N, C-alpha and C positions, 0 to 999 in steps of 0.2 A: 504494499500499500504506499502510495507516495505521501509526501509531507502535507499535501492539501487534500488528502483522502480520495484521490481519483481512482485508485486501484489500477493503475497502468503498470503492466508488466511487459514492456516492450524492449526488444533487443534489436540491434542493427546487424544481423547476420552472424551472431555469435554461435548459433546452433544450426545443425543441418535440419531442413524442413522435410526431407524424404519425399514421401508421396502425399503430403498434406494438401497439395493443390487439387487433388482428386476427391477430397473429402467435401461433404456439403458445408456451405457457409451458413451457419445457423445463428441467428440473432434472437435471443430470448429476452422478452419484455415482461416486467412485473405488472405494468398497468399502461394504459394509454387512453386518451379521450378523443382521439381522432385529429388532434392538432399537431402532433409531434411526428417527425419523419426521419429516415435515414436516406441520404442521397448516395446513389451508386451509379457506376458506369460499368458495363460488362463488354468483354472483347468480342463476344458473338451472341446472337439471339438465343435467349433461354427463357426460363420462367422463374417466378418467385412464388413459393407456396406457403400459405399460412397453416399453422398447426396449433393444437393445444388450446384452442379457444380465442385466439386473436383473429381479427379480420383486418384486411388490408385493402388499399387502393393505390394506384399509380397516379400521382398528381393531386392537386388540391381540390379537385371537384369529382363528383360522381359517387356512386354507392360503394360501401365497404363490402367485401365479399370474403367468403371462406374457401374459395376455390383458387387454383393456380391462375396467376396473371402473367402475360408475356412481358419480357424485358427486351427492348430493342438493342442492337449492338451500337456501341460507340456514342451513346447519348446519355447525358446526365439525367437520371430519373429519381423522383423523390417517392420513396415507399412510405406511405402514411399508415399507421397502425392504430387499432382500436381494441382495447381490452388486453388481458394477460395471455400470454402464450408465446409462440415464436413464429418467425418466417424464415424460409429456407431457399437459398440459391443452390442449385445442384452441385456445382463444383467451385471451390474457393479460387482456383486459378483464373476463372472468368472475370473476377472482380478486379478492375484496374483503377477504380476511383472510389473513395469511401469518405464520406463527411458526416460526422455526428456533431450536432451543436444544439445548445439551448434546450436540453431535454427535460428540464424542470424536475418534477417528481417521477417521471417515467424512468425506470432503471432498465438499461440494456446490457446484456452480457454477450460476448462473442469472442471468437479467436480468429485472428488475421493471418495466422501461419499458413503459408502456401499461396496467399493472394498475390497476384502479379500487379501490385499497386504501383502506379506512377504518381498518385496523389493521395495523401491522407490528411484529413483535417479533423481535429478533436478539440472542441471548445465548450466549456461550461457544461460538462457532463454530469454534474451532480454526483450521485453514488454509483454511476454506471462503471462496469469493469470490462475493459478491452485488453486481451492478452495476445501475445504471439511474437514472432520474429518478423522483422522488416528486412528484406533482402533485395538488392538490385534496383532500388527506387531511384528514378531520375530526378524527382522532386520530393522533398520531405518538408511539409509545413508544420513545424513543431509549435503549435499554438495550444498548449495545455493550460487553460486558465491564466494566460499571461506569460509566465516564465518557467513553466515546468520541464523545460528541456535541458537544464543545466547538466544533467548526468548522461545525456544521450550523445552519442558521437556518430557522425556520418561523414564518409569521405567523399560523397558525390552530392552536389547540390544542383 
């Protein structure tokens, strides 16, 4: 747990990720009122599937559903969530962009190991916990509630 209580356990390539990229990218939420979201970009068209009681929608309008929704390739898309549960992208390595910010009382947990991220933005996460290895990133945006990156080291900017 970090000094500000963000629960970030991120390393910059210190461990081998093995086959983690083929594991599902699962984001578990403890609550959601339909106003909070996670922004993602995927490298190829795929789906996002809600599970365990949460419902989702892509974008800020439309109905929340409990069935899989399509994610288009190479476009930033906001996954809004409502209720407790999780949402799943079939393979972590498809995720190239991840932004979590201003989550308020919604708590999200997830593992980014194996994601082929070129962009990561984490800001004002409250009690959310994101863990994993960050490897091969072209751009790292270390904005963890202001200055939480003092112990992170990255050789590529």
